[in-house]
BALOBA-1460 file (C-alpha; in Angstrom, 3 decimals):
// residues 179
<rec num="1" residu="m" x="52.258" y="101.863" z="80.081"/>
<rec num="2" residu="k" x="51.479" y="105.546" z="80.351"/>
<rec num="3" residu="n" x="50.226" y="106.541" z="76.990"/>
<rec num="4" residu="i" x="50.130" y="105.033" z="73.460"/>
<rec num="5" residu="l" x="50.414" y="106.703" z="70.009"/>
<rec num="6" residu="l" x="48.792" y="105.288" z="66.818"/>
<rec num="7" residu="i" x="50.273" y="106.594" z="63.621"/>
<rec num="8" residu="t" x="48.067" y="105.266" z="60.815"/>
<rec num="9" residu="e" x="46.964" y="105.604" z="57.314"/>
<rec num="10" residu="p" x="43.308" y="106.450" z="56.653"/>
<rec num="11" residu="r" x="40.827" y="103.645" z="56.301"/>
<rec num="12" residu="t" x="42.763" y="101.048" z="58.163"/>
<rec num="13" residu="g" x="40.407" y="100.272" z="61.151"/>
<rec num="14" residu="s" x="42.517" y="102.633" z="63.323"/>
<rec num="15" residu="s" x="39.400" y="104.064" z="65.113"/>
<rec num="16" residu="s" x="38.339" y="100.613" z="66.190"/>
<rec num="17" residu="l" x="41.944" y="99.768" z="67.159"/>
<rec num="18" residu="m" x="42.317" y="102.985" z="69.153"/>
<rec num="19" residu="k" x="39.003" y="102.219" z="71.031"/>
<rec num="20" residu="s" x="40.126" y="98.663" z="71.537"/>
<rec num="21" residu="i" x="43.435" y="99.564" z="73.187"/>
<rec num="22" residu="a" x="41.892" y="102.353" z="75.262"/>
<rec num="23" residu="s" x="39.110" y="100.106" z="76.510"/>
<rec num="24" residu="a" x="41.570" y="97.272" z="77.308"/>
<rec num="25" residu="y" x="43.607" y="99.632" z="79.558"/>
<rec num="26" residu="g" x="40.762" y="101.822" z="80.849"/>
<rec num="27" residu="f" x="42.342" y="104.839" z="79.055"/>
<rec num="28" residu="g" x="40.760" y="107.809" z="77.330"/>
<rec num="29" residu="y" x="41.518" y="108.441" z="73.714"/>
<rec num="30" residu="q" x="42.030" y="111.366" z="71.314"/>
<rec num="31" residu="f" x="40.772" y="111.066" z="67.734"/>
<rec num="32" residu="e" x="43.056" y="112.816" z="65.263"/>
<rec num="33" residu="p" x="43.630" y="115.759" z="67.516"/>
<rec num="34" residu="d" x="46.634" y="117.025" z="65.414"/>
<rec num="35" residu="k" x="44.273" y="118.021" z="62.593"/>
<rec num="36" residu="r" x="42.724" y="120.658" z="64.851"/>
<rec num="37" residu="d" x="45.872" y="121.500" z="66.846"/>
<rec num="38" residu="k" x="44.255" y="119.936" z="69.966"/>
<rec num="39" residu="l" x="46.836" y="117.363" z="70.718"/>
<rec num="40" residu="k" x="47.515" y="117.221" z="74.425"/>
<rec num="41" residu="i" x="50.004" y="114.555" z="75.627"/>
<rec num="42" residu="k" x="48.491" y="113.018" z="78.774"/>
<rec num="43" residu="n" x="48.965" y="109.891" z="80.717"/>
<rec num="44" residu="n" x="46.369" y="107.180" z="80.364"/>
<rec num="45" residu="t" x="45.514" y="108.069" z="76.789"/>
<rec num="46" residu="v" x="45.651" y="106.578" z="73.387"/>
<rec num="47" residu="v" x="46.154" y="109.069" z="70.604"/>
<rec num="48" residu="k" x="45.385" y="108.225" z="66.934"/>
<rec num="49" residu="i" x="46.786" y="110.331" z="64.177"/>
<rec num="50" residu="i" x="46.729" y="109.992" z="60.355"/>
<rec num="51" residu="v" x="50.159" y="110.325" z="58.905"/>
<rec num="52" residu="d" x="50.559" y="113.620" z="57.043"/>
<rec num="53" residu="v" x="53.547" y="113.698" z="54.768"/>
<rec num="54" residu="s" x="53.723" y="117.538" z="54.854"/>
<rec num="55" residu="r" x="54.542" y="117.485" z="58.595"/>
<rec num="56" residu="g" x="57.899" y="115.737" z="57.935"/>
<rec num="57" residu="k" x="59.613" y="112.896" z="59.712"/>
<rec num="58" residu="d" x="60.960" y="114.975" z="62.580"/>
<rec num="59" residu="y" x="57.466" y="115.889" z="63.696"/>
<rec num="60" residu="y" x="56.674" y="112.169" z="64.118"/>
<rec num="61" residu="l" x="59.990" y="111.271" z="65.637"/>
<rec num="62" residu="n" x="59.564" y="114.058" z="68.307"/>
<rec num="63" residu="l" x="55.947" y="112.982" z="68.879"/>
<rec num="64" residu="m" x="56.900" y="109.372" z="69.293"/>
<rec num="65" residu="s" x="59.521" y="110.285" z="71.944"/>
<rec num="66" residu="q" x="56.668" y="111.661" z="74.115"/>
<rec num="67" residu="f" x="54.739" y="108.308" z="74.252"/>
<rec num="68" residu="s" x="55.370" y="105.026" z="76.106"/>
<rec num="69" residu="e" x="54.573" y="103.060" z="72.977"/>
<rec num="70" residu="t" x="53.949" y="103.832" z="69.270"/>
<rec num="71" residu="i" x="52.052" y="101.521" z="66.913"/>
<rec num="72" residu="f" x="52.124" y="101.922" z="63.128"/>
<rec num="73" residu="l" x="49.052" y="100.764" z="61.171"/>
<rec num="74" residu="s" x="48.693" y="100.372" z="57.357"/>
<rec num="75" residu="r" x="46.728" y="98.179" z="54.970"/>
<rec num="76" residu="r" x="48.082" y="95.851" z="52.406"/>
<rec num="77" residu="n" x="45.064" y="95.996" z="50.036"/>
<rec num="78" residu="i" x="45.479" y="99.480" z="48.654"/>
<rec num="79" residu="i" x="42.567" y="99.054" z="46.279"/>
<rec num="80" residu="e" x="40.086" y="98.440" z="49.077"/>
<rec num="81" residu="q" x="41.663" y="101.082" z="51.116"/>
<rec num="82" residu="s" x="41.491" y="103.657" z="48.276"/>
<rec num="83" residu="e" x="37.865" y="102.660" z="47.543"/>
<rec num="84" residu="a" x="37.080" y="103.269" z="51.356"/>
<rec num="85" residu="y" x="39.060" y="106.554" z="51.210"/>
<rec num="86" residu="w" x="37.070" y="107.716" z="48.171"/>
<rec num="87" residu="a" x="33.813" y="106.629" z="49.780"/>
<rec num="88" residu="l" x="34.565" y="108.651" z="52.922"/>
<rec num="89" residu="f" x="34.447" y="111.869" z="50.939"/>
<rec num="90" residu="f" x="31.987" y="111.172" z="48.114"/>
<rec num="91" residu="i" x="29.494" y="108.682" z="49.710"/>
<rec num="92" residu="n" x="29.717" y="109.645" z="53.400"/>
<rec num="93" residu="d" x="30.482" y="113.354" z="53.086"/>
<rec num="94" residu="g" x="33.380" y="113.008" z="55.483"/>
<rec num="95" residu="g" x="31.387" y="110.956" z="58.048"/>
<rec num="96" residu="y" x="34.252" y="108.827" z="59.171"/>
<rec num="97" residu="t" x="32.081" y="106.454" z="61.352"/>
<rec num="98" residu="e" x="29.356" y="106.070" z="58.651"/>
<rec num="99" residu="k" x="28.805" y="102.644" z="56.963"/>
<rec num="100" residu="w" x="28.835" y="102.569" z="53.212"/>
<rec num="101" residu="n" x="27.812" y="99.999" z="50.586"/>
<rec num="102" residu="e" x="30.447" y="98.988" z="48.099"/>
<rec num="103" residu="n" x="27.632" y="98.729" z="45.521"/>
<rec num="104" residu="e" x="27.456" y="102.436" z="45.624"/>
<rec num="105" residu="l" x="30.919" y="102.815" z="44.077"/>
<rec num="106" residu="p" x="30.765" y="104.106" z="40.489"/>
<rec num="107" residu="q" x="31.542" y="101.513" z="37.854"/>
<rec num="108" residu="d" x="34.210" y="103.827" z="36.414"/>
<rec num="109" residu="l" x="35.698" y="104.701" z="39.830"/>
<rec num="110" residu="k" x="39.285" y="103.769" z="38.986"/>
<rec num="111" residu="k" x="39.255" y="106.055" z="35.945"/>
<rec num="112" residu="r" x="38.094" y="108.996" z="37.935"/>
<rec num="113" residu="k" x="40.450" y="111.890" z="38.707"/>
<rec num="114" residu="d" x="39.240" y="112.187" z="42.321"/>
<rec num="115" residu="y" x="39.843" y="108.558" z="42.927"/>
<rec num="116" residu="k" x="43.354" y="108.610" z="41.279"/>
<rec num="117" residu="k" x="44.269" y="111.573" z="43.540"/>
<rec num="118" residu="r" x="43.315" y="109.705" z="46.721"/>
<rec num="119" residu="y" x="45.068" y="106.645" z="45.552"/>
<rec num="120" residu="q" x="48.201" y="108.539" z="45.038"/>
<rec num="121" residu="q" x="47.865" y="110.185" z="48.450"/>
<rec num="122" residu="l" x="47.722" y="106.727" z="49.915"/>
<rec num="123" residu="v" x="50.876" y="105.626" z="48.114"/>
<rec num="124" residu="e" x="52.690" y="108.659" z="49.464"/>
<rec num="125" residu="k" x="51.438" y="108.030" z="53.075"/>
<rec num="126" residu="k" x="52.546" y="104.308" z="52.763"/>
<rec num="127" residu="l" x="56.051" y="105.215" z="51.658"/>
<rec num="128" residu="f" x="56.339" y="107.877" z="54.344"/>
<rec num="129" residu="l" x="55.108" y="105.413" z="57.045"/>
<rec num="130" residu="l" x="57.495" y="102.746" z="55.823"/>
<rec num="131" residu="d" x="60.345" y="105.298" z="55.917"/>
<rec num="132" residu="i" x="59.553" y="106.171" z="59.606"/>
<rec num="133" residu="s" x="59.254" y="102.479" z="60.448"/>
<rec num="134" residu="l" x="62.711" y="101.780" z="58.961"/>
<rec num="135" residu="k" x="64.190" y="104.751" z="60.731"/>
<rec num="136" residu="t" x="62.843" y="103.735" z="64.140"/>
<rec num="137" residu="n" x="63.193" y="99.952" z="63.647"/>
<rec num="138" residu="k" x="59.458" y="99.619" z="64.614"/>
<rec num="139" residu="p" x="57.248" y="97.207" z="62.608"/>
<rec num="140" residu="i" x="54.153" y="98.233" z="60.721"/>
<rec num="141" residu="n" x="50.917" y="96.356" z="61.684"/>
<rec num="142" residu="y" x="48.589" y="95.688" z="58.867"/>
<rec num="143" residu="y" x="44.749" y="95.868" z="59.000"/>
<rec num="144" residu="e" x="44.430" y="92.492" z="57.267"/>
<rec num="145" residu="d" x="46.634" y="90.771" z="60.006"/>
<rec num="146" residu="v" x="45.471" y="92.666" z="62.987"/>
<rec num="147" residu="f" x="41.705" y="92.130" z="62.340"/>
<rec num="148" residu="t" x="42.215" y="88.441" z="61.450"/>
<rec num="149" residu="s" x="44.600" y="87.348" z="64.164"/>
<rec num="150" residu="k" x="43.128" y="89.814" z="66.607"/>
<rec num="151" residu="t" x="46.634" y="90.816" z="67.846"/>
<rec num="152" residu="l" x="49.395" y="93.364" z="67.081"/>
<rec num="153" residu="k" x="53.081" y="92.779" z="66.312"/>
<rec num="154" residu="e" x="53.557" y="94.478" z="69.758"/>
<rec num="155" residu="k" x="52.350" y="91.367" z="71.629"/>
<rec num="156" residu="d" x="52.358" y="93.050" z="75.071"/>
<rec num="157" residu="i" x="49.656" y="95.558" z="73.975"/>
<rec num="158" residu="k" x="46.274" y="94.501" z="75.280"/>
<rec num="159" residu="l" x="43.111" y="94.637" z="73.109"/>
<rec num="160" residu="d" x="39.501" y="94.645" z="73.883"/>
<rec num="161" residu="l" x="38.215" y="92.399" z="71.154"/>
<rec num="162" residu="e" x="34.679" y="93.822" z="71.291"/>
<rec num="163" residu="y" x="35.868" y="96.406" z="68.781"/>
<rec num="164" residu="f" x="36.868" y="93.714" z="66.327"/>
<rec num="165" residu="k" x="33.353" y="92.434" z="65.846"/>
<rec num="166" residu="p" x="31.771" y="92.607" z="62.369"/>
<rec num="167" residu="q" x="29.349" y="95.433" z="63.400"/>
<rec num="168" residu="y" x="32.279" y="97.915" z="63.588"/>
<rec num="169" residu="k" x="33.281" y="97.279" z="59.955"/>
<rec num="170" residu="l" x="32.287" y="100.223" z="57.822"/>
<rec num="171" residu="r" x="32.206" y="98.555" z="54.321"/>
<rec num="172" residu="v" x="28.928" y="96.834" z="53.817"/>
<rec num="173" residu="k" x="28.664" y="94.188" z="51.137"/>
<rec num="174" residu="t" x="25.224" y="93.435" z="49.869"/>
<rec num="175" residu="h" x="24.318" y="91.651" z="46.764"/>
<rec num="176" residu="r" x="22.293" y="93.279" z="44.033"/>
<rec num="177" residu="t" x="19.105" y="91.614" z="43.050"/>
<rec num="178" residu="l" x="17.732" y="91.484" z="39.591"/>
<rec num="179" residu="l" x="14.249" y="92.566" z="40.870"/>
């Protein structure tokens, strides 16, 4: 295995998955280099990118052809995903590795325009990723399955399970007290 490409949606555990794969193979990794036009296709590297509908399918198909393996990652629970996506910007100020408490979500979150916008962006990304998956006949891995079963649909891909431990989860659930 020379190099591995992860094409993911936001807030799917993709950074932990990227680090898990890189560690298992002793590879380096590139975190979303395409956002900054810093993508360098090298051997012994795992590259994680967030799917961007505006780039078009041909961009991803061309990119996939330059990697030994491509893994798609999505999330079934779009409500939790969209809450986390909203929290990334409005609780964590874009700090993608910052933990956040779900109790900080506003009560009226699902009525807010900024939430609805991010929800719709996720729907578009999901449909786009599904389209690429169907075109390439490659399966989509889902956060809920990967982090529960601790395996990918691509069974030959090694994982360092250290990155699947609870301390790497960004959503924090604490109970509110009455006092």
